[in-house]
N, C-alpha and C positions, 0 to 999 in steps of 0.2 A: 645590236644590243637594244636600240630604241624600238625596233619592231617586236622584239621579245617582250619588252615591258608593256607595250601597247596591247599585245595579245593577251597578257595576263589581266589587264585592266578591263577588257571587254568580255572575259569569260563569264558565262551566265550563272555560275554558282556563287553562293553567298561569300565564301572565304576566298580572298585573293592575296597575292603577295605584293609588298612594296618593292620598288626597284632594287633595293639592297637585299631583298629576299629574306629579311630577318624578322619582319613583323606581319601579322595577319590583320586585315581590315575587312569591313563589310561594305559592299556596294549598296547605296540607298535603294535602288530599284529592286534588288534582290530581297532586301529586308521587307519592303512593302508587299512583295509577292508572297513571302512566307507568312506575313501577317494576314493576308487575305485567305490563304489556305487554312491557317489556324482558325480564323473566324468562321469559315465554312464548316470546318470540322466540329466546332462548338455548336453551331446551329443544327447540324445533323444529329449530334449527340442529344441536344435538348429536345429535338423532335422525336427521337427514339424513346427518350425517357417519358415524354408526354404521352406517347402512344401506349407505352407500357403501363403507365399510371391509369390511363383511360380504360385499358383492358381490365385492370384490377377493379376499378370502380364499376365496370359493367357486371363483373361477377358478384360484387357486393350488392348491387341493385337486384340482381336475379335472386340472390339469397334472401333478401327482404321479401320478395314476392312469394317465395316458397314458405318463408316463415309465417307470413300472413295467412297462408293456407294450412298452417300447422304441419307442413311437410318438412320436418326437421332434418331428415336424412339428406334430402337434396339441398337444403339450406346449408348444411354442414359441408357438402361437397363444393358448393360454389364459394363459400367463405375460405375453404382451404386453398382453392385456386387463387383467390384474391390475395391471401397471405403469401403464397408461393411467388406471386408476381411483385408484391410490395411488402417486404418483411418489416419495413420501418413505419408502417401505419398502425398506430396503437388501436384505433377503432376497429380495424379488421380483426386483429387478435382478440380484442374484447368481445366482439360479436361472435366469433368462433367459440370462445370460451363459454359464453352465455348459452349458446345453442347446446353445447355438450352438457352444461349444467342443467338445462331444461330437459335433457335426455337422461338425467340422473347418472351421468357419467363423469364423476369428479376426477377420475384418474386422467382423463383427457382434458377436462376443463381447467384443471390447475395450471398446467404448463402454458396454455394459451392466455389465461387471465394474468399469470405472473409476467409473461412477456409484455402484455399490454401495459401493465403498471410499471415495468422497466422503462417503457417508452414515454408514458404519461401517467403520473400519479394522481391525476385529477378525475379519473373515470370512476364515479361513485359506484355504479352497479358492479364493476369488476371487483372492487373491494368487498362489497356485500356478499357476492356469490362466492368469492374465495374464502371469506370468513365462514360462510355456511359449510363449505367443503371441509374446512379444518375442524369445524364443530362436529361434523359427522364422523370424522376420523378420531375425534377425541384429543386433537391437538389444540387445547384451549388457549394457551398463551398466544399462539399465532392467530387464532380466531378473534380473540379480544383485540389484538393489534389491528386487524382488518376492520372490525366493526367500529372501532374508535376512529380509524382513518376515514370511514364513511361519514361518521358524525361530524368530523372536522371540516368536511366539504359542505356542511350546512344544507342537507337535503331540503328541497322546497316543499315536499309533501309531508305533512305532519304525521300521516300514518306510517310513512317510512321511518321517520324519527322514532316513533313509538315502538315499531318492530325492532329497530336496532337496540334501543334501551332494554326492551324485553329480552332480546337475545343475550345481552350482557348480564341481565339479571338472572336468567336461567343458568348461565355458565358460572356465575359467582355462587349461586346456590349449590351447584354440583361440587364446586371447589370448597364448599363449607364456609364461605364468607357471607354470612347472613346479613351483616350490616350493609355491605356493598350491594347485595342482591336487593334488599329492601329499597335502597336509594335509587338504584336503576329502575326498578319496577314502578316506583312512585313517579319518576320522570317519564316513564312510558305512558302511564295513565294521564299525566298532565298534558302530554303531547296529543294523546288521543283517548279520551275517556271511554270510547266505545270499544277499545281493544280488550276483548273478553279474556284472552289468555293472560294478560298482565294482571287483571283482577284475580284470576284463579291462582296464579303463581304467588301473588302477594298474600 
């Protein structure tokens, strides 16, 4: 009986039996071995994730190079690869949406821009481009929502502020709200007195 108990105590697996064979306990050495294996697994997973992220970043960098050459088709392809490898990166989605937007393809720009804003609501250009797409579609309530979201982010460039107010003024005029249109257009001119379209619209 003693030999049987000793054999159970020395078995190399984590779960062993007490002499009365009614309770399970864990050998200290086995616990440490499993901890080491788990730590190695986490390190390997982190390495794989880092390599995956680096690959997505490489595609993003290539896309910027193509965009600087005004090669939007190849920029779009590289950004799609970046998004496929890292779907949680808001800036990859925003960049993809803005490339589609610059290609005058709002049908494909809208999903990418919307996804970017789901992940991060602070991307000003995504709000502005999405608002412009909604304006083109005639979806003025959503366009107003996006332009106001852009303004709420306090654009550093006064010309951008003026353009956003001008857009809101034009939409308000289309909707027949002349008082709101006048107010927005005055704010546009205040932000950028050189914005000719605001003067014309006013």
